[in-house]
VMD Tcl script that builds the backbone (N, CA, C; Angstrom):
set m [mol new atoms 258]
animate dup $m
set s [atomselect $m all]
$s set {name element resname resid chain x y z} {
  {N N MET 1 A -11.866 63.201 -36.526}
  {CA C MET 1 A -11.757 61.775 -36.742}
  {C C MET 1 A -10.741 61.151 -37.885}
  {N N THR 2 A -10.081 59.775 -37.374}
  {CA C THR 2 A -8.763 59.693 -38.217}
  {C C THR 2 A -9.140 58.345 -39.637}
  {N N ASP 3 A -8.760 58.924 -40.366}
  {CA C ASP 3 A -8.734 57.279 -41.326}
  {C C ASP 3 A -7.736 56.047 -40.679}
  {N N ASP 4 A -6.593 55.926 -39.769}
  {CA C ASP 4 A -6.370 55.490 -39.199}
  {C C ASP 4 A -6.963 54.782 -38.015}
  {N N ALA 5 A -7.483 53.704 -38.323}
  {CA C ALA 5 A -8.308 52.956 -37.676}
  {C C ALA 5 A -7.387 51.133 -37.692}
  {N N THR 6 A -7.449 51.146 -35.720}
  {CA C THR 6 A -6.026 50.254 -35.756}
  {C C THR 6 A -7.174 48.728 -36.169}
  {N N THR 7 A -6.704 47.664 -35.947}
  {CA C THR 7 A -7.663 46.510 -35.921}
  {C C THR 7 A -7.341 45.981 -34.517}
  {N N PRO 8 A -8.348 45.687 -33.766}
  {CA C PRO 8 A -8.614 45.039 -32.380}
  {C C PRO 8 A -7.617 43.623 -32.263}
  {N N PRO 9 A -6.558 43.370 -31.194}
  {CA C PRO 9 A -5.992 42.424 -31.583}
  {C C PRO 9 A -7.018 40.846 -31.230}
  {N N TYR 10 A -6.868 39.654 -32.181}
  {CA C TYR 10 A -7.601 38.750 -32.507}
  {C C TYR 10 A -7.716 38.110 -30.698}
  {N N ILE 11 A -8.886 38.081 -30.230}
  {CA C ILE 11 A -9.080 37.478 -28.700}
  {C C ILE 11 A -8.107 36.405 -28.193}
  {N N TYR 12 A -8.314 35.498 -29.677}
  {CA C TYR 12 A -7.553 34.360 -28.841}
  {C C TYR 12 A -6.445 34.186 -29.338}
  {N N GLU 13 A -5.557 35.314 -29.464}
  {CA C GLU 13 A -4.264 34.906 -30.238}
  {C C GLU 13 A -3.333 34.745 -28.934}
  {N N GLY 14 A -2.502 34.114 -28.877}
  {CA C GLY 14 A -1.717 34.139 -27.494}
  {C C GLY 14 A -2.500 33.740 -26.037}
  {N N VAL 15 A -3.638 33.601 -26.201}
  {CA C VAL 15 A -3.737 33.194 -25.057}
  {C C VAL 15 A -4.152 31.431 -24.928}
  {N N ASP 16 A -4.054 31.001 -25.960}
  {CA C ASP 16 A -4.183 29.176 -25.363}
  {C C ASP 16 A -3.135 28.828 -25.933}
  {N N PRO 17 A -3.044 28.035 -24.464}
  {CA C PRO 17 A -1.109 26.857 -24.521}
  {C C PRO 17 A -1.454 26.283 -26.039}
  {N N VAL 18 A -0.419 25.962 -26.478}
  {CA C VAL 18 A -0.092 25.206 -28.098}
  {C C VAL 18 A -0.365 23.924 -26.721}
  {N N PRO 19 A -1.264 23.075 -27.358}
  {CA C PRO 19 A -1.281 21.825 -27.127}
  {C C PRO 19 A 0.098 20.666 -28.033}
  {N N GLU 20 A 0.188 19.784 -26.398}
  {CA C GLU 20 A 1.147 19.271 -26.064}
  {C C GLU 20 A 1.109 18.252 -27.023}
  {N N PRO 21 A 1.929 17.582 -28.298}
  {CA C PRO 21 A 1.603 16.097 -28.512}
  {C C PRO 21 A 0.852 14.430 -27.860}
  {N N LYS 22 A 0.334 14.553 -28.236}
  {CA C LYS 22 A 0.202 12.848 -27.447}
  {C C LYS 22 A 1.248 11.969 -27.311}
  {N N SER 23 A 1.012 11.535 -25.907}
  {CA C SER 23 A 1.792 10.136 -26.012}
  {C C SER 23 A 1.618 9.155 -27.098}
  {N N THR 24 A 2.460 8.577 -27.239}
  {CA C THR 24 A 2.036 7.139 -28.437}
  {C C THR 24 A 1.797 6.368 -26.916}
  {N N ILE 25 A 1.572 5.188 -27.848}
  {CA C ILE 25 A 0.814 3.795 -27.022}
  {C C ILE 25 A 2.117 3.144 -26.019}
  {N N SER 26 A 3.460 2.880 -26.681}
  {CA C SER 26 A 4.716 2.845 -26.208}
  {C C SER 26 A 5.170 3.591 -25.265}
  {N N GLU 27 A 5.211 5.079 -25.144}
  {CA C GLU 27 A 5.805 5.924 -24.108}
  {C C GLU 27 A 4.382 5.525 -22.919}
  {N N THR 28 A 3.037 5.451 -23.538}
  {CA C THR 28 A 2.458 5.387 -22.277}
  {C C THR 28 A 2.192 3.948 -21.786}
  {N N ILE 29 A 3.148 2.820 -22.281}
  {CA C ILE 29 A 3.308 0.954 -21.207}
  {C C ILE 29 A 4.579 1.375 -20.928}
  {N N SER 30 A 5.797 2.149 -21.496}
  {CA C SER 30 A 6.891 1.868 -20.680}
  {C C SER 30 A 6.803 3.060 -19.508}
  {N N GLU 31 A 6.178 3.930 -19.528}
  {CA C GLU 31 A 5.631 4.768 -18.615}
  {C C GLU 31 A 5.546 3.353 -16.892}
  {N N VAL 32 A 3.641 2.786 -17.447}
  {CA C VAL 32 A 2.710 2.084 -17.038}
  {C C VAL 32 A 4.176 0.983 -15.994}
  {N N THR 33 A 5.016 0.451 -16.633}
  {CA C THR 33 A 5.808 -0.420 -16.897}
  {C C THR 33 A 7.127 -0.093 -15.613}
  {N N ASP 34 A 7.630 0.821 -15.396}
  {CA C ASP 34 A 8.216 2.015 -14.779}
  {C C ASP 34 A 7.675 2.090 -13.666}
  {N N THR 35 A 6.659 2.185 -13.448}
  {CA C THR 35 A 5.885 2.759 -12.167}
  {C C THR 35 A 5.791 0.806 -11.780}
  {N N VAL 36 A 4.993 -0.108 -12.514}
  {CA C VAL 36 A 4.550 -1.422 -11.780}
  {C C VAL 36 A 6.536 -1.603 -11.162}
  {N N LYS 37 A 7.251 -1.244 -11.865}
  {CA C LYS 37 A 8.069 -2.445 -11.596}
  {C C LYS 37 A 9.281 -0.956 -9.811}
  {N N ASP 38 A 8.937 -0.122 -10.289}
  {CA C ASP 38 A 9.524 0.850 -8.845}
  {C C ASP 38 A 8.404 0.264 -7.620}
  {N N THR 39 A 7.394 0.196 -7.884}
  {CA C THR 39 A 5.866 -0.598 -6.867}
  {C C THR 39 A 6.390 -2.078 -6.196}
  {N N VAL 40 A 6.700 -2.600 -7.106}
  {CA C VAL 40 A 6.855 -4.304 -7.135}
  {C C VAL 40 A 8.660 -4.148 -5.921}
  {N N HIS 41 A 9.662 -3.471 -6.566}
  {CA C HIS 41 A 10.333 -3.131 -5.743}
  {C C HIS 41 A 10.413 -2.843 -4.355}
  {N N ARG 42 A 9.282 -1.900 -4.354}
  {CA C ARG 42 A 9.127 -1.140 -3.041}
  {C C ARG 42 A 8.999 -1.903 -2.093}
  {N N LEU 43 A 7.727 -3.089 -3.012}
  {CA C LEU 43 A 7.098 -4.240 -1.822}
  {C C LEU 43 A 8.201 -5.135 -1.449}
  {N N GLY 44 A 8.717 -5.598 -1.932}
  {CA C GLY 44 A 10.105 -6.397 -1.804}
  {C C GLY 44 A 10.789 -6.162 -0.627}
  {N N ASP 45 A 11.083 -5.109 -0.797}
  {CA C ASP 45 A 12.266 -4.301 0.669}
  {C C ASP 45 A 11.208 -4.007 2.132}
  {N N ALA 46 A 9.712 -3.708 1.095}
  {CA C ALA 46 A 9.503 -3.447 2.810}
  {C C ALA 46 A 8.966 -5.082 3.523}
  {N N ILE 47 A 8.916 -6.061 2.273}
  {CA C ILE 47 A 8.395 -7.162 3.316}
  {C C ILE 47 A 9.980 -8.329 3.268}
  {N N GLU 48 A 11.139 -7.817 2.493}
  {CA C GLU 48 A 12.071 -8.353 3.163}
  {C C GLU 48 A 12.338 -7.340 4.517}
  {N N SER 49 A 12.249 -6.205 4.801}
  {CA C SER 49 A 12.367 -5.807 6.135}
  {C C SER 49 A 10.985 -6.314 7.643}
  {N N GLY 50 A 10.677 -6.904 6.688}
  {CA C GLY 50 A 9.131 -7.163 7.903}
  {C C GLY 50 A 9.575 -8.550 8.204}
  {N N LYS 51 A 10.674 -9.475 7.599}
  {CA C LYS 51 A 10.980 -10.692 7.867}
  {C C LYS 51 A 12.531 -11.068 8.679}
  {N N LYS 52 A 12.995 -9.205 9.095}
  {CA C LYS 52 A 13.825 -9.834 9.441}
  {C C LYS 52 A 13.280 -10.091 11.632}
  {N N PRO 53 A 14.482 -10.412 11.892}
  {CA C PRO 53 A 14.015 -11.460 13.856}
  {C C PRO 53 A 13.390 -10.276 14.295}
  {N N GLY 54 A 12.527 -10.722 15.086}
  {CA C GLY 54 A 11.540 -9.739 15.668}
  {C C GLY 54 A 10.654 -9.019 15.153}
  {N N MET 55 A 10.893 -8.555 13.914}
  {CA C MET 55 A 9.424 -8.138 13.319}
  {C C MET 55 A 7.911 -8.538 12.955}
  {N N PRO 56 A 6.971 -8.131 12.800}
  {CA C PRO 56 A 5.971 -9.011 12.741}
  {C C PRO 56 A 5.702 -10.086 11.996}
  {N N LEU 57 A 6.146 -9.493 10.260}
  {CA C LEU 57 A 6.424 -10.709 9.853}
  {C C LEU 57 A 7.221 -12.443 10.525}
  {N N SER 58 A 7.860 -12.095 10.791}
  {CA C SER 58 A 8.632 -13.321 11.426}
  {C C SER 58 A 8.237 -14.046 13.147}
  {N N ILE 59 A 7.615 -12.954 13.621}
  {CA C ILE 59 A 6.962 -13.434 14.353}
  {C C ILE 59 A 5.586 -14.006 13.767}
  {N N LEU 60 A 4.618 -13.460 13.154}
  {CA C LEU 60 A 3.897 -13.997 12.645}
  {C C LEU 60 A 4.195 -15.688 11.339}
  {N N ALA 61 A 5.144 -15.503 10.675}
  {CA C ALA 61 A 5.345 -17.041 10.747}
  {C C ALA 61 A 6.202 -18.297 11.213}
  {N N ASN 62 A 7.119 -17.830 12.536}
  {CA C ASN 62 A 7.248 -18.940 14.082}
  {C C ASN 62 A 5.844 -19.168 14.393}
  {N N VAL 63 A 4.761 -18.490 14.659}
  {CA C VAL 63 A 3.676 -18.750 15.067}
  {C C VAL 63 A 3.125 -19.859 14.670}
  {N N ALA 64 A 2.724 -19.766 13.045}
  {CA C ALA 64 A 2.086 -19.885 12.391}
  {C C ALA 64 A 3.045 -21.700 12.535}
  {N N ARG 65 A 4.533 -22.241 12.403}
  {CA C ARG 65 A 5.226 -22.666 12.106}
  {C C ARG 65 A 4.917 -23.689 12.798}
  {N N GLU 66 A 5.035 -22.971 14.460}
  {CA C GLU 66 A 4.478 -23.650 15.684}
  {C C GLU 66 A 3.299 -24.598 15.944}
  {N N ALA 67 A 2.074 -23.485 15.696}
  {CA C ALA 67 A 0.774 -23.881 15.754}
  {C C ALA 67 A 0.349 -23.951 14.403}
  {N N PRO 68 A 0.720 -24.312 13.422}
  {CA C PRO 68 A -0.259 -24.148 12.134}
  {C C PRO 68 A -2.107 -24.299 11.932}
  {N N LEU 69 A -2.809 -25.449 13.299}
  {CA C LEU 69 A -3.936 -25.560 13.534}
  {C C LEU 69 A -4.226 -24.082 14.093}
  {N N GLY 70 A -3.737 -23.875 14.493}
  {CA C GLY 70 A -4.047 -22.903 15.498}
  {C C GLY 70 A -4.480 -21.800 14.297}
  {N N SER 71 A -3.282 -21.347 14.593}
  {CA C SER 71 A -3.383 -20.539 13.237}
  {C C SER 71 A -4.195 -20.464 12.380}
  {N N LEU 72 A -4.595 -21.975 11.709}
  {CA C LEU 72 A -5.736 -21.287 10.282}
  {C C LEU 72 A -7.023 -21.061 11.324}
  {N N LEU 73 A -7.107 -21.838 12.322}
  {CA C LEU 73 A -8.343 -21.532 13.213}
  {C C LEU 73 A -8.416 -19.533 12.798}
  {N N VAL 74 A -7.603 -19.646 13.635}
  {CA C VAL 74 A -7.691 -17.499 13.692}
  {C C VAL 74 A -8.221 -17.003 12.193}
  {N N ALA 75 A -7.231 -17.374 11.472}
  {CA C ALA 75 A -7.569 -16.999 10.042}
  {C C ALA 75 A -8.714 -17.535 9.544}
  {N N PHE 76 A -9.398 -18.028 10.216}
  {CA C PHE 76 A -10.603 -18.365 9.334}
  {C C PHE 76 A -11.754 -18.038 10.454}
  {N N LEU 77 A -11.369 -17.521 11.493}
  {CA C LEU 77 A -11.944 -17.016 12.342}
  {C C LEU 77 A -12.161 -15.107 11.976}
  {N N LEU 78 A -10.785 -14.819 11.811}
  {CA C LEU 78 A -10.798 -13.737 11.233}
  {C C LEU 78 A -11.752 -13.364 9.825}
  {N N GLY 79 A -11.419 -14.175 9.420}
  {CA C GLY 79 A -12.540 -14.122 7.778}
  {C C GLY 79 A -13.948 -14.051 7.816}
  {N N VAL 80 A -14.671 -14.824 8.990}
  {CA C VAL 80 A -16.075 -14.523 9.407}
  {C C VAL 80 A -16.175 -13.811 9.600}
  {N N ALA 81 A -15.002 -13.094 10.701}
  {CA C ALA 81 A -15.816 -11.700 11.060}
  {C C ALA 81 A -15.458 -10.885 10.731}
  {N N VAL 82 A -14.643 -9.949 9.317}
  {CA C VAL 82 A -14.607 -9.219 8.345}
  {C C VAL 82 A -16.185 -9.967 7.095}
  {N N ALA 83 A -15.961 -11.046 7.347}
  {CA C ALA 83 A -17.327 -11.129 5.713}
  {C C ALA 83 A -18.627 -10.705 6.132}
  {N N ARG 84 A -19.002 -10.894 7.847}
  {CA C ARG 84 A -19.970 -10.916 8.097}
  {C C ARG 84 A -20.354 -8.978 8.159}
  {N N ARG 85 A -19.249 -8.631 8.432}
  {CA C ARG 85 A -19.253 -7.142 8.570}
  {C C ARG 85 A -20.087 -6.580 7.170}
  {N N ARG 86 A -19.686 -7.138 6.349}
  {CA C ARG 86 A -20.293 -6.759 5.188}
  {C C ARG 86 A -21.691 -7.130 4.219}
}
mol reanalyze $m
mol bondsrecalc $m
mol representation Tube
mol addrep $m
């Protein structure tokens, strides 16, 4: 038996990662703003590409221009059909 007793290592020594500092509100707001701007830009590009001749938004706009009452009737009937399902 020896008198040189080694101390066991602490259980939590080096196991827990160092917590990252919490971001401030201004950093969070800037991240959200950047995300919203990117989303709006991509959505705008998708709408612009859909308005090109022969694309669905262009065809829909032409139909609505030629027969506005018919288009309104179709939109109303689609709204009623969707509302009744819920």
